Every structure is written in structure tokens, then in C-alpha cells.
C-alpha positions, 0 to 999 in steps of 0.5 A: 166697064168703059170710062163713060160708064165708070163716070156716070156710075161714080156721078150717081153715087155722089149724087146719092151721097149728097142727097142722103146727107142733106136729108139727114143733116141736123138742124141747129138746136137752141137751148132756150137762150140766145146766143147773142144777147143771152136772154131767154128765146121766146117760148114759141121759138124754143128751138131757135138760137136767137130771140126775134130781136137778135134774129132780126139783126142777124138777117140784116147783117146777113143781107148787107154782107151778102146781099141776101139772107143764107 
């Protein structure tokens, strides 16, 4: 196995590992309580970590900090 073949194999393995990690990445789950204001999260957003008001505030902070929401 020459260097180019070895490098190609390593890149393929790394790519496959990254794809698998992204597919199986666990999304943050909320418990029904907003992490910012500790109020109950809206029932239709039961898996969200923040209530709508606090999420909008967080989006605004992210936009000011990074120029866009991450």
C-alpha cells in the first residue's frame, strides 16, 4: 500500500466516522422548565430547553455576538 492509497483510506475512515457521529448525535432535551427564567416551557415545545421569549432573546444575543444564529 503506497502513501496515496493509505492517505485515501484514512480520509475515508475519518469521513465515515464524522458522518456516523453526526447521525447519532443526541439533541439536547428539555425537561419542561426554561433554563433561563425557570418558568414552564410551552406544552407544544416540551423538548425545548427555553421558552419562546427566552429563545428569542438567546437568538438575538447569538446574532449580535456572531452575526448569525448558530
